[in-house]
C-alpha positions as CSV (number, residue, x, y, z in Angstrom):
1,M,142.0,65.2,86.3
2,K,141.4,68.7,86.2
3,Y,141.0,71.2,89.0
4,I,139.0,73.8,89.4
5,S,138.6,77.1,92.0
6,T,136.3,77.0,95.2
7,R,135.2,80.7,94.0
8,G,134.3,79.4,90.4
9,Q,135.6,81.9,88.5
10,S,139.3,80.5,87.1
11,P,139.5,77.8,84.1
12,A,139.9,73.9,85.0
13,L,143.8,73.4,85.0
14,T,145.8,70.3,85.4
15,F,147.8,69.2,88.4
16,S,151.0,70.5,87.4
17,E,149.6,73.6,86.1
18,I,148.4,74.5,89.3
19,L,151.2,72.9,92.1
20,L,153.8,75.5,91.7
21,G,151.2,78.4,92.5
22,G,148.6,78.1,95.5
23,L,145.8,80.7,95.0
24,A,143.9,80.3,92.2
25,P,144.0,83.5,89.7
26,D,140.1,84.5,91.6
27,G,141.7,84.4,95.0
28,G,140.0,80.9,95.5
29,L,142.0,76.9,96.1
30,Y,142.0,74.2,93.9
31,L,140.0,70.9,94.1
32,P,139.3,68.1,92.0
33,E,136.3,68.7,89.2
34,S,135.0,65.9,91.3
35,Y,136.6,63.2,93.9
36,P,137.9,59.6,92.5
37,Q,136.4,57.2,94.9
38,F,138.3,54.1,96.3
39,N,135.4,50.7,96.5
40,D,135.7,47.6,98.6
41,A,137.9,46.1,96.0
42,D,140.6,48.6,95.9
43,L,140.8,48.9,99.8
44,T,141.2,45.3,100.0
45,A,143.9,45.9,97.2
46,M,145.5,48.4,99.2
47,R,145.3,47.5,103.0
48,G,148.5,44.9,102.6
49,M,150.8,47.6,100.5
50,N,153.8,49.2,102.3
51,Y,153.8,53.2,102.4
52,R,155.1,54.2,99.3
53,D,153.0,51.8,97.1
54,L,149.9,52.8,99.1
55,A,151.2,56.8,98.0
56,F,151.1,55.4,94.7
57,A,148.0,54.1,95.0
58,V,146.3,57.4,96.3
59,L,148.2,59.9,94.4
60,S,148.2,58.2,91.0
61,R,144.2,58.3,91.5
62,L,144.9,62.5,92.0
63,V,147.9,63.4,89.5
64,D,147.9,61.9,86.0
65,D,149.8,64.6,84.0
66,I,153.0,63.1,85.4
67,P,153.6,59.7,84.0
68,A,153.0,56.8,86.4
69,A,156.8,56.0,86.5
70,D,158.4,59.3,86.9
71,L,155.3,59.7,89.9
72,K,156.8,56.2,91.3
73,I,160.2,57.5,91.3
74,I,159.3,60.7,93.0
75,I,157.2,59.0,95.7
76,D,160.0,56.4,96.1
77,K,162.7,59.2,96.7
78,T,160.7,60.8,99.1
79,Y,159.3,58.4,101.6
80,R,162.1,56.3,102.7
81,A,163.2,55.1,106.3
82,D,166.1,57.2,106.6
83,V,164.2,60.6,105.9
84,Y,161.7,59.4,108.2
85,S,164.0,57.9,111.1
86,F,163.1,59.6,114.0
87,T,160.8,57.1,115.5
88,R,159.6,56.0,119.3
89,P,161.1,53.5,120.5
90,G,160.0,50.0,119.0
91,Q,158.5,51.2,116.0
92,N,159.5,50.8,112.0
93,A,161.0,53.5,110.1
94,E,159.7,51.6,107.5
95,D,156.6,51.9,108.8
96,I,157.0,56.0,107.3
97,T,154.1,56.7,110.2
98,P,153.7,53.9,112.3
99,T,151.0,54.0,114.6
100,L,151.2,53.4,118.7
101,K,148.4,51.5,120.9
102,L,147.7,53.6,123.8
103,E,144.6,51.2,125.1
104,D,142.2,49.2,122.9
105,N,140.7,51.8,120.3
106,L,142.7,54.6,121.2
107,Y,146.2,55.3,119.0
108,L,148.1,57.9,117.9
109,L,149.2,58.0,114.0
110,S,153.2,59.0,114.4
111,L,153.6,61.7,111.7
112,S,156.7,63.5,113.0
113,N,159.7,60.9,112.5
114,G,161.0,63.4,109.9
115,P,164.1,65.9,109.8
116,T,161.8,69.0,111.5
117,L,160.0,66.9,113.9
118,A,156.6,67.7,112.5
119,F,154.1,66.5,110.5
120,K,154.4,69.1,108.0
121,D,157.3,67.0,106.6
122,M,155.2,64.1,105.5
123,A,154.0,66.6,102.5
124,M,156.7,69.1,102.3
125,Q,159.1,66.1,101.5
126,L,156.8,65.3,98.6
127,L,156.3,68.5,97.4
128,G,160.0,69.6,97.4
129,N,160.8,66.6,95.0
130,L,157.5,67.7,93.0
131,F,158.7,71.1,92.1
132,E,162.4,70.6,91.3
133,Y,160.9,67.8,88.8
134,V,157.9,70.1,87.3
135,L,160.9,73.1,87.3
136,A,163.1,70.8,85.7
137,K,160.8,69.8,83.1
138,T,159.9,73.4,82.1
139,G,163.1,75.3,82.7
140,Q,161.5,77.2,85.2
141,T,162.4,78.9,88.4
142,T,160.1,79.8,91.3
143,N,160.2,82.1,94.1
144,I,158.3,80.5,97.3
145,L,156.1,82.5,99.4
146,G,154.9,81.4,103.1
147,A,153.9,81.9,106.0
148,T,154.7,79.7,109.0
149,S,153.3,79.6,112.7
150,G,156.0,77.3,113.4
151,D,156.5,74.1,111.6
152,T,155.4,74.7,107.9
153,G,158.1,77.3,107.4
154,S,161.1,74.6,108.8
155,A,159.2,71.9,107.0
156,A,159.6,73.8,103.7
157,E,162.8,74.7,104.2
158,Y,164.6,71.5,104.9
159,A,162.5,70.2,102.2
160,M,163.6,72.9,99.5
161,R,167.4,74.2,101.1
162,G,169.9,73.7,98.0
163,K,167.5,72.6,95.4
164,K,167.8,74.0,91.9
165,G,165.3,77.1,90.7
166,I,164.5,77.3,94.2
167,R,164.7,80.5,96.6
168,V,162.1,80.5,99.8
169,F,161.0,83.2,101.6
170,M,159.1,82.4,104.7
171,L,157.1,84.7,107.0
172,S,156.7,83.8,110.4
173,P,155.7,85.8,113.4
174,H,158.4,88.1,115.3
175,K,159.3,86.1,118.4
176,K,156.0,84.4,118.8
177,M,157.3,80.4,117.7
178,S,159.0,78.2,120.0
179,R,162.7,78.3,120.6
180,F,163.2,75.2,118.8
181,Q,161.2,76.3,116.2
182,T,162.5,79.3,115.4
183,A,166.0,78.0,115.7
184,Q,165.3,75.4,113.0
185,M,164.6,78.1,110.6
186,F,166.7,80.9,111.2
187,S,170.1,78.8,111.4
188,L,170.0,77.5,108.1
189,Q,172.4,79.5,106.1
190,D,171.2,78.2,102.6
191,D,171.6,81.0,100.1
192,N,168.3,80.2,98.9
193,I,166.3,80.7,102.0
194,F,165.2,83.6,103.2
195,N,163.5,84.6,106.8
196,I,161.5,87.4,107.4
197,A,159.8,87.8,111.4
198,V,156.9,90.2,111.0
199,K,155.8,92.3,113.6
200,G,152.5,90.3,114.0
201,V,150.5,87.3,114.7
202,F,150.6,84.5,111.9
203,D,147.4,86.1,110.2
204,D,149.1,88.9,109.4
205,C,152.3,86.9,107.8
206,Q,149.1,84.7,105.9
207,D,147.4,87.8,104.8
208,M,150.5,89.2,103.7
209,V,151.3,85.7,101.3
210,K,147.8,85.9,99.8
211,A,148.0,89.9,99.0
212,V,151.2,89.1,96.9
213,S,149.5,86.2,95.2
214,N,146.7,88.5,94.3
215,D,148.9,90.6,92.9
216,H,148.9,88.6,89.5
217,A,151.1,90.8,87.9
218,F,153.7,90.7,90.5
219,K,153.0,86.9,91.0
220,A,154.0,86.4,87.2
221,A,156.6,88.5,87.2
222,H,158.7,87.2,89.6
223,H,157.4,83.6,89.6
224,I,155.9,83.6,93.3
225,G,154.8,80.1,94.2
226,A,153.3,78.5,97.3
227,V,154.2,75.9,100.1
228,N,151.4,76.7,102.6
229,S,148.6,74.1,102.7
230,I,146.9,76.4,100.4
231,N,148.7,74.5,97.9
232,W,147.1,71.1,96.7
233,G,149.8,69.4,96.4
234,R,150.7,69.8,100.3
235,I,146.9,68.9,100.8
236,I,146.9,65.2,98.8
237,A,150.8,64.1,100.4
238,Q,148.8,64.3,103.8
239,V,145.5,62.1,102.4
240,V,147.8,59.2,101.9
241,Y,148.3,58.9,105.5
242,Y,144.8,58.9,106.3
243,F,144.5,55.6,104.6
244,K,147.8,53.9,106.4
245,G,146.1,54.9,109.9
246,Y,143.1,53.0,108.9
247,F,144.8,49.9,107.8
248,A,146.5,50.0,110.5
249,V,143.8,50.1,113.3
250,T,141.3,47.8,111.3
251,Q,140.8,44.2,110.2
252,S,138.4,44.7,107.4
253,N,136.7,47.5,105.2
254,Q,133.4,47.5,107.1
255,Q,135.0,49.2,110.3
256,K,135.1,52.6,110.8
257,V,137.9,54.7,112.0
258,S,137.5,58.3,113.7
259,F,140.8,60.7,113.3
260,A,141.2,63.4,116.1
261,V,143.2,66.3,114.4
262,P,145.3,69.5,115.9
263,S,143.9,72.2,114.2
264,G,144.7,75.9,113.1
265,N,144.7,76.5,109.5
266,F,142.3,73.3,108.8
267,G,144.7,71.6,106.3
268,N,145.5,68.5,108.1
269,V,141.8,67.5,108.9
270,C,140.8,68.7,105.2
271,A,143.4,66.1,104.0
272,G,141.1,63.9,106.5
273,H,137.4,65.3,104.7
274,I,139.0,64.7,101.2
275,A,139.8,60.7,102.3
276,R,136.1,60.4,103.4
277,M,135.0,61.8,99.8
278,M,136.9,59.3,98.2
279,G,135.7,56.5,99.9
280,L,137.8,56.0,103.0
281,P,135.0,54.3,105.7
282,I,135.8,57.4,108.3
283,D,133.0,57.8,111.4
284,K,134.1,61.3,112.8
285,L,136.5,64.0,111.8
286,V,137.2,65.8,115.6
287,V,138.7,69.0,114.9
288,A,140.7,69.8,118.2
289,T,141.8,73.9,118.8
290,N,143.4,75.5,121.3
291,E,142.3,78.8,122.9
292,N,142.2,80.0,119.4
293,D,138.9,78.3,118.9
294,V,137.5,79.6,115.6
295,L,136.7,76.4,114.0
296,D,135.3,75.0,117.5
297,E,133.0,77.9,117.6
298,F,131.5,77.0,113.7
299,F,131.3,73.6,114.0
300,K,129.3,74.5,117.2
301,T,127.0,77.1,116.3
302,G,127.7,77.3,112.7
303,V,129.1,80.5,112.7
304,Y,132.5,81.6,111.0
305,R,134.3,84.6,113.0
306,P,137.8,84.9,112.8
307,R,138.9,87.1,115.9
308,G,141.7,89.0,113.7
309,S,145.3,90.0,114.9
310,A,144.5,91.6,118.1
311,N,142.0,88.9,119.5
312,T,144.9,85.8,118.6
313,Y,146.0,84.3,121.6
314,H,149.5,83.3,122.2
315,T,149.8,80.0,123.5
316,S,151.7,77.1,124.3
317,S,150.5,75.4,121.0
318,P,151.7,77.7,119.0
319,S,151.4,76.2,115.9
320,M,147.4,76.4,116.0
321,D,147.8,80.3,116.8
322,I,145.6,80.9,114.0
323,S,142.1,82.6,113.6
324,K,141.7,82.2,110.1
325,A,141.6,79.3,108.6
326,S,143.1,78.7,105.0
327,N,142.0,75.1,104.2
328,F,138.2,76.2,105.4
329,E,137.0,77.3,102.3
330,R,137.7,73.9,100.7
331,F,135.3,72.4,103.2
332,I,132.4,75.1,103.0
333,Y,132.9,74.8,99.2
334,D,131.9,71.0,99.5
335,L,129.1,72.1,102.4
336,T,127.6,74.5,100.2
337,G,127.4,72.3,97.1
338,R,130.1,73.1,95.3
339,D,128.3,77.2,95.0
340,G,131.4,79.1,94.0
341,E,129.2,82.3,93.9
342,K,127.9,81.6,97.3
343,V,131.8,80.7,98.6
344,R,132.8,84.2,97.0
345,E,129.9,86.1,98.8
346,L,131.3,84.5,102.2
347,W,134.8,84.9,101.7
348,S,134.2,88.5,100.7
349,T,133.0,88.7,104.3
350,V,135.6,87.3,105.8
351,D,138.5,89.5,103.6
352,N,136.6,92.4,104.8
353,G,136.9,91.7,108.6
354,G,133.2,89.9,109.1
355,S,131.6,86.5,109.9
356,F,129.3,84.5,108.3
357,D,126.5,82.4,109.7
358,L,125.3,79.3,108.2
359,K,122.7,78.4,110.3
360,A,119.9,80.4,108.5
361,N,119.9,79.1,105.2
362,G,120.2,75.2,106.2
363,Y,124.0,74.3,105.5
364,F,124.9,73.9,109.1
365,D,122.4,71.1,109.4
366,Q,124.5,68.8,106.6
367,V,127.9,69.5,108.7
368,K,127.1,66.1,110.4
369,D,126.8,64.2,107.0
370,Y,130.8,65.1,106.8
371,G,131.2,63.3,110.2
372,F,132.7,66.6,111.5
373,V,132.3,67.1,115.5
374,S,135.0,69.6,117.6
375,G,136.1,70.5,121.0
376,S,138.7,73.0,122.4
377,S,141.7,72.7,125.2
378,N,143.8,75.4,126.6
379,H,147.3,75.2,128.1
380,Q,146.3,73.9,131.3
381,N,144.0,71.2,129.7
382,R,147.5,70.5,127.7
383,L,149.9,70.4,130.8
384,N,147.4,67.6,132.2
385,T,147.1,65.6,129.3
386,I,150.7,66.0,129.0
387,R,150.9,64.9,132.8
388,E,148.5,61.9,132.6
389,T,149.6,60.5,129.2
390,Q,153.2,60.2,130.7
391,A,151.7,58.4,133.6
392,K,149.2,55.8,132.4
393,Y,151.1,54.9,128.8
394,G,154.7,56.0,129.6
395,V,154.5,58.3,126.7
396,T,155.8,61.8,126.3
397,I,153.8,63.6,123.9
398,D,154.2,67.3,122.3
399,T,151.3,70.3,123.5
400,H,149.5,70.3,120.2
401,T,149.4,66.3,120.3
402,A,147.7,67.1,123.6
403,D,145.2,69.1,122.6
404,G,144.0,66.2,120.1
405,L,144.1,63.9,122.7
406,K,142.2,65.8,125.1
407,V,139.4,66.4,122.9
408,A,139.6,62.7,121.4
409,Q,139.0,61.6,124.7
410,E,135.8,63.4,125.5
411,L,134.6,62.7,122.1
412,R,135.3,59.1,121.3
413,N,133.4,56.2,121.4
414,P,134.9,53.3,122.9
415,N,133.5,50.9,120.6
416,V,135.2,52.9,117.3
417,P,139.0,53.1,117.0
418,M,140.1,57.0,117.6
419,V,143.4,57.6,116.4
420,V,144.9,61.3,117.3
421,L,147.3,62.4,114.7
422,E,150.3,63.4,116.1
423,T,151.8,66.5,114.9
424,A,155.4,67.3,116.7
425,L,157.8,65.7,119.0
426,P,157.8,66.7,122.1
427,A,161.5,68.1,121.8
428,K,160.0,71.1,119.9
429,F,158.4,72.3,123.0
430,E,160.9,72.0,125.4
431,D,159.4,75.1,128.0
432,A,156.0,73.3,127.7
433,I,157.0,70.1,128.5
434,V,159.5,71.2,131.6
435,E,156.4,73.0,132.8
436,A,154.6,69.7,132.5
437,L,157.0,66.9,133.4
438,G,159.4,69.0,135.5
439,T,162.1,67.1,132.8
440,V,163.4,68.2,129.4
441,P,162.6,65.9,126.4
442,E,164.5,63.8,124.2
443,R,165.5,65.4,120.8
444,P,167.6,63.2,117.8
445,T,171.4,63.6,119.0
446,V,172.0,65.6,115.6
447,L,169.9,68.5,116.9
448,N,171.9,69.1,120.7
449,G,172.7,72.6,120.2
450,L,170.0,73.7,117.5
451,E,169.1,76.8,119.4
452,D,172.8,77.7,119.7
453,L,174.0,77.8,116.3
454,P,174.2,81.6,114.5
455,Q,170.9,82.8,112.9
456,R,170.2,84.6,109.8
457,F,166.8,86.6,109.5
458,D,165.2,90.2,108.9
459,V,162.5,91.7,110.7
460,M,159.7,93.2,108.6
461,D,156.7,95.9,109.6
462,F,153.0,94.1,108.5
463,D,153.6,95.2,105.2
464,A,152.2,93.7,101.7
465,E,154.0,96.4,99.8
466,A,157.5,96.0,101.9
467,I,157.5,92.3,101.1
468,K,157.0,92.8,97.5
469,Q,160.3,95.1,97.8
470,Y,162.4,92.4,99.6
471,I,161.9,89.9,97.0
472,T,162.4,92.2,94.0
473,E,166.1,93.3,95.9
474,K,166.6,89.2,96.7
475,T,166.0,87.9,93.1
476,R,168.1,90.7,90.7
């Protein structure tokens, strides 16, 4: 299995060769030369598997340069009930991603049972173990540079803390995460963790990461790695739970399932697209945005128009406060028939502050063939959805999951199972839950008092050269 860049100007490489780097040298994102296919017999064999065996069945098709026995050990080390233990009452932690039935053909897929109470743990815990394995094999070290709007940062830091040969430099928008998210990251005192609060929005943080990644000399000299969802290892780990969710709510491979996905950076729903391309019988992929509705605008009009930092809203679902969706490039590459030249043209426009319209050239007409539909939500919508979900089902959900459920209910076909991806537990967004319900959401006992712990972080202007200097100083 070789991996190629969406921009078509980088050599094909193996999984281990692309794992640490994130962006391809030409600025594109990696995808497999072709998607492996699961047929009916494969799906039948996978249907009764536990999460670890299912993960191996999926990931072994995408990772063929790590010996199968080693890959199995890494997967078994990652997906353990004691790691994903923050389940709801009545759920089995051994399921890793248990489903919760709300009503006929409407489910939540619980992805937030890991150490940071967010779906990012599902991929980041695996990525940490893969990084450690590859670095040990090669005798290398890596300096991870990432950007977060809230959940990626804590998931990465909890996955990488204390790991040999790894430092983490995590950029986050200053004073724009929830108090819980901020405390999760900034309270870590590990010597290999560095938190930088950037005066700006998430897109500024993301642009700084890309600028450093595109400085190939600096990247090579300082062994810069990536853990954002531009990293292919993150995406393939997320593909697994689409298969798990599908099997949990169907009885035969002839049934189709729709998934509703709260979306900001397009990584989570991109994994659903890849699962569909690999043969999983998915009907609709429902892209649910908040007030930062760039993706909803595209799937309704064919126009992709990032708004820029000045026009990015700070909302009560802050992990989706994103204007430029990094993983969207992977989908557009497939949509354009894997035309790297076309993708380079489109993203040249975006990188220069512009937009593109795929209606005129006919590409947008093909979007329906990939099953994508979309909708958006706002603050009042999500408060109403949180209240209604609690009143009707006795279930408390967080703000991002509320965005997903609101759009799912608007677009669902009652005859097709709709699985809403639960992206975080409500404790991470306490202020919004109190506003919606008047009560403080429960949190795991071990996290009581988190916000009162001492915090360690540095504040920085939006300046790519400044983060380079910071990394240089901290790695001397």
